[in-house]
C-alpha positions in Angstrom: 87.4 120.8 162.0 84.9 119.2 159.5 85.8 119.6 155.9 83.6 118.4 153.0 85.4 117.4 149.8 83.3 117.5 146.6 85.1 116.1 143.5 83.9 113.8 140.8 87.3 112.0 140.7 87.5 109.3 143.3 91.3 109.2 143.4 91.4 113.0 144.1 88.8 112.6 146.9 90.7 109.8 148.4 94.1 111.7 148.2 92.6 114.9 149.6 90.8 113.0 152.5 94.1 111.3 153.4 96.1 114.5 153.3 93.6 116.5 155.4 93.2 113.6 157.9 96.9 113.7 158.4 96.5 117.3 159.3 93.8 116.5 161.9 90.8 117.5 159.8 87.7 115.4 159.8 86.7 114.8 156.2 83.6 113.7 154.4 83.7 113.1 150.6 81.1 113.5 147.9 81.3 112.4 144.3 79.0 115.2 143.1 77.4 118.5 144.1 74.0 116.7 144.2 75.4 114.2 146.7 76.6 117.0 148.9 73.3 118.9 148.7 71.5 115.8 150.0 73.3 116.1 153.3 73.1 119.9 153.9 70.0 119.5 156.1 72.0 117.2 158.4 74.5 120.0 159.2 77.1 122.0 157.5 80.9 121.4 157.4 83.2 124.1 158.6 84.9 124.3 155.2 84.1 123.0 151.7 86.9 121.9 149.2 85.1 122.1 145.9 86.2 120.9 142.5 85.2 123.4 139.8 84.6 121.1 136.8 82.1 118.4 137.6 79.3 117.0 135.4 75.7 118.1 136.0 76.2 120.7 138.7 79.6 122.5 138.5 81.4 123.8 141.5 80.5 127.4 140.6 76.9 126.4 140.2 77.0 124.9 143.7 78.5 128.0 145.1 75.8 130.2 143.6 73.1 127.8 144.7 74.4 127.9 148.3 74.6 131.7 148.2 71.0 132.1 146.9 69.9 129.7 149.7 71.6 131.9 152.3 74.1 129.1 153.2 77.6 130.4 153.9 80.4 127.8 154.0 84.0 128.9 153.7 85.0 127.4 150.3 88.3 126.5 148.7 87.8 126.0 144.9 90.1 123.6 143.2 90.5 123.1 139.5 92.9 121.6 136.9 91.8 124.3 134.4 92.5 128.0 135.3 90.4 129.5 132.5 90.3 133.2 131.9 87.8 134.9 134.2 86.8 131.8 136.2 88.8 132.7 139.3 87.0 136.1 139.5 83.6 134.4 139.1 84.4 132.0 141.9 85.5 134.8 144.2 82.4 136.8 143.3 80.3 133.7 144.2 82.0 133.6 147.6 85.1 131.4 147.3 87.7 132.1 150.0 90.5 130.6 147.9 91.1 129.3 144.4 93.8 126.7 143.9 95.0 125.0 140.7 95.8 121.3 140.6 98.2 119.7 141.2 97.7 121.0 144.7 100.5 121.9 147.0 99.7 120.3 150.3 100.8 123.3 152.5 98.9 125.7 150.3 95.6 123.7 150.6 95.9 123.3 154.4 96.8 127.0 154.6 93.9 128.0 152.4 91.5 126.0 154.6 92.9 127.6 157.8 92.6 131.1 156.3 89.1 130.5 155.0 87.9 129.3 158.4 89.7 132.1 160.3 92.2 129.7 161.9 95.3 130.8 160.0 
């Protein structure tokens, strides 16, 4: 299964890619929402692991953009900041799961499987 990881922190991208690869996921990483959007025309991943707080285009902004464009990708939102109301806004924008960092490996893998209908 192809999973795109969008996070502005290189160490987080690397750690998540390593974790998901160990669970037989094929991963592609992006340092920004803009970098991810440049590749959408080339094919969509089966799941998107998306950091909420990023400069320029936030994870929530990316979710909303994809929704307006009619692009549906099962999305797991990750964040270090569980601010009041943000979880609900992410779910309203189409997130399948919302996880707070530091991530529990089993919870992330489980959220991806549930989001994609495999769990």
